[in-house]
N, C-alpha and C positions, 0 to 999 in steps of 0.2 A: 372491427377492423380482422381481416385475416392477416394471420399472423403471417410473415415473409418466411419462405424457407429460403436456405443458404443455397445459392445455386452453383449448380457443379462446376468444374472447366470447363469453359466453350459454352456453356448455357445461357443465351439472352434473358436477360429478367431485370423489371423494371421492380423497384424496390421505393416503398413509403421514405420521403422524405422528413424524416426526424417524425414521423407517427404522424404529419401533417399531412391533410389535401395534397393533392397532385402527388411525384413520384418523379426520381431521378432513371433516366434511360443511359443504359452500358450494352454498348456495342458491344455482340458477340464476342470477334476478334480481340477486341478491350478486355473483356471479362478474363478471359482464357489467360490470354498473355501474360496480364496483374497476375490472378491468381497465382500461378503455375512460377511466378517470379518468387512470390513470396511464401509459397510452399517451399522451392528450393531452399532459400535461406533458412526456412524455419531446421528442415534437416540436415543442412550445412551445419547449424548451432548444436543440434541433436548427436549428431555424430562426434562432433568433438567432445560433446559429453562422453560417449561411451570410450572415446581412444581415453582418456583422463580415466575410467574408472578401472579402462585396463591395465593404466600404466600404474593405479594405485594397488590393483591386486599382485602385481608382477615386481613389486616396490622399485619402479622407476623413476625417473623424475619425470612432474607435471609441469603443466603447461603454466599454470601460477607460481610453481616455484622460481621459474624462467623470468617473471616479472618485477623487476629491482621497483617499478613506483610502488609495489604494494608495499604496506606494514606487516612487520612481522610480528608474529603473535607467538608468544612463548607460553612455558609450563611450570610455575612455582611447584618444585616435589612436596614444600613442604607443607604448603599451605593448600595444596591442589588448585588453584588458582589459575588464571590464565592473564597474563599482563603483556604492556608493550612495554618499549622504552624508547623515549624522543631523543631528539639531535645531540642534548647533553646527557643522557644516561639514565636520567631520572625514571621510575617504572611507572606504571598507571595500571590497577586490576580495569580488566573486562567481564564482559559477561559472552554465552554464544548471542545471548539478546542483541550485543552490541555488533557483533559480527556482522550479524544479518541487519540491523536498524543504519549499519552506515553506508551499506551500500546505495541507498538512498540520496547519501551525500555527497559522494562519490571517493568514498573511502572503502579501497580492498584490502584483504589481509591471504596471506600466506604461511603457514603452518610450520615451526621449526620442527628438525629431527628428533631433536630432545623431548619426546612426548611417551604416554605411555603408549603402544601403538595400537588397542582398540577405540581408543580414545583419538586419537591423532585422524584414525582413517574416520569416524563418526563426523570431527567435526571438518573434514575435507569434504568431505561429500556432502554436506550439510551444505558450505558457501558454494561448490562445484551445483548443484541442485536451485540454488536461489539464484546464483549467477545466470542458471541458462534459464529459468521462471522466468526474468525480468528482460532477458535480453528477446527470447520469445514471446510475450507479453506488448514488446517496442514493436515488435516486426509485425503484430497482427493489427495493432495499432495505425501503423502506417498504414497496410491495406485495408483498415475501416476509412483512414483518411483519405486516402488517395484511390480506391477504388467503389467505395461504398458512400463516400462524400459527408462519414460524417464528421464533423469539427475535432478540432486537437484538445487532449486532454492537458486543462491549464496544468493540473497539480503536476505533469510531466516534465514542468519547465528543468531547463538543465539545470545543476547550482552554479554553474557561471556565471550564466543569466542571471540567476537572482542576485550572486556577489553583485555581477555589474549594474545592476538598477538600485541595490542597496547605497552603491558607491553616490549615484547620481542622487538619490531622495533621500539627503542628509535630516529633512525636518522629518522625525517623528511622525506629526501628523499624515505629510506626502505618502510616507513608507506605508502607513497602516490605508492608506487610501488607494494606490498603488498595487502592493505585492501583498501585503500584510495578510490579505486573505488566504492566498499559495502558497505561506510561509508558517500558520498556524496551520492548514489542514494537511502539508506537510508533517509537520513536528510533531504533531497528535498520530498523524496515522503514525510515523517509525517508533514512538514512546509506544504504543498497543501493540508493534512489533516487537519491542524488545519485553516490553510484559507479556508476549505470550510464550516467548522463547525461552523466558527465565524463572516462570508458573505456569508448567506444563499441566498439574494436576487442577486447573481453571477450568481445561477442556475447551480451548477457545484459540477460533485461530480467526485472523485478520486476512483481508485478500484485497490488493491497488482496483479497485473500477476500471475498467478497460474507458478506452475514446467514448463508444456509442453509451456505457452506463452513467459514462460522469456528466455527459454535453445533452444525452435525450430523458435517461431514464434520474438523471440530477442528484444520482447517490456518489460520496467520493470513495467510499469503501465497503465492505462488506463483511459483517460482523455472523460469525459462526458459531454457535454453541452448543457444543456437545453433551452439557450436562444441564439438563434445568430442573434449577431452583425458585424456590418463591414466587412472587405472581408477576402476571403477564396483564399488558393492558387487553379487555376483550375484544373482539370482533362481532359481528351482528349478521354474519354468516355463520356461528357454529357456536356450540355452546363453551361456556369456559372451562371446560374438562377438556375439550376437544382441543379448546387452543392451546392453552400450556401444555397439552404434550405434545403440540405439533409443531407449534411457531417457536422457529429455531434460526433462522437466516433472514438477515436483516440490511440493508443496506444503511446507509449513515449518511445523512448530507448536516454538515456545517453550514454555518452563520455567523457571520460574525459583528450583525449588526446588533447595539449596542441595548434594544430595546424591543422587544415582544409584540410591536403593533404600529399603526403608520400603514400609508399606502405601500411601500417597498418590500416591506416584511408579508403584507397581505398578499404582494406580486409572488413573493416566492411561496407562500402558503399553496399559493392556486398553482403556482407550475407546479409542487410537490405532488399534491393531487393528482395533477394531469398527466402527469409520470407515473403515480400508481396505476392510473387505469390504462399502462400498454407494459405494465409485468409482464404481462405472457406475449408481449408481440413478437419477440424478437429471441425464441429459446433456439434457434440456431446459430445464434453469433454469441450465446453467453452461457458457460460450460456449468457454471455454479449460477444457479437464480436463487434469488431474494424470496422472499411472503411479504415484505412489505417493508418501507420507507419514513424511515426515524426523521425530524429534523433537530437538532442538536445547537444551541445557541451557547458561542464559545468564547466571546469577547470579554467576558470580564474573568477568563481563566486562565491568562497570561499575557505579558508582556512581548509577544514572541518574537516579534521585530527586532527590542532591544538585544534577544535572547541572538538570536543570527549573527547580527553586528559583534556581541561579544564572543562570538565563537570562530568568526571568522578572525576577529583581532587577537585571539589565542595559536592565531593557526590549522585552525579547523583540527581541535584534539579528538581520540579516540570518545565518543559514544555519542556524539551529534551536539545541535544546539538547544536540544530537549533537555540537556545533560545539567542545563541552566534551571532548568522549574525548578520548582520545592516539588517536596515529598506532598505538602498540603493539595498545591497545584495537579499532579499528579491524577491524587486520590480524587481529586472533585471531579477530572475529567472521565478517568476511569468510572465515577458512581454516574456520571449524566449520560456516558453512553451505555450502559448495562440499565438503567434503569428501566422498569419495566419489563423485564427479559430475565432479570436474577438479582436476586438480594445475597447480601453476605453481610456477615457477622462482625462487629467490631474487630475480635479477634482474627477475623481470615484478612479486614482488610489493613490490622497493622501488622502482619506475618507475610505481606507480599514484596517481593522480593522488587524495586523501585530504584 
């Protein structure tokens, strides 16, 4: 299939519908108006980022400083740790990874003024960039859905909706069948995000899939490994040496199926094989390409629905619902996700900040 080229504003185009036969006709005037609308939204978000950067450089108040709905992160001068305080004044240590990972759960932060200047600047810039990246990503997803008729990304469901459904689905079996998969994917992705920021020596980066990647190419997030260690799965198209040297970016698809067999599992495997064949077909819609898609079975790795319910019951504390996963569960997830792509010694695993 010929790879679709992203149309310019005002250009008429017929795009393949999810890579299948047939296509979706988009009228020239509609495409131009829609593309222009989304482009303006992105530019507005980027302009706000530049305004905040300028204010930060000038020592002025930032937009996040004025947002009283945000939690304040403080600096412990004695230990050099970051912490937050609850309404009762109890302190809880958090990490830079928590500040980033919590955004997906609807928790945002502002930084107290009593920080070392360079550290405060670094944390604020990291927070601002992360929030802008998520906002622009959401605008692009809306563009893919409304203009190019790509289905919605289910893992992008708002926390409010997940909370509502959790209260409706009181039975654990019904909760698992209803939104269990979405909760598992979200928790694991944000756990890996925290891991990325708190263990930068790993050379690992996690990036959420956009709507097209999630619904058409069938992966939930992308894993980029900047360092190559250990063994890698071989490819039929290149030598083992070439494969180890070049295979660094993969799309991870989760499944919560309890068993790696049966008609439903085979169907999921077949859809992944089909998705792999389309990896080169959407280059103009995906900024960072993956070289392969890997399916990871996560059903036995944690009771994700219960962790989410516990997090809600505790008042949504900093650290997200994944904080209730045991260290053993987190290590099992990390090992499974990186299996065949990187090997880690027992000492390295023991030293992971999770």
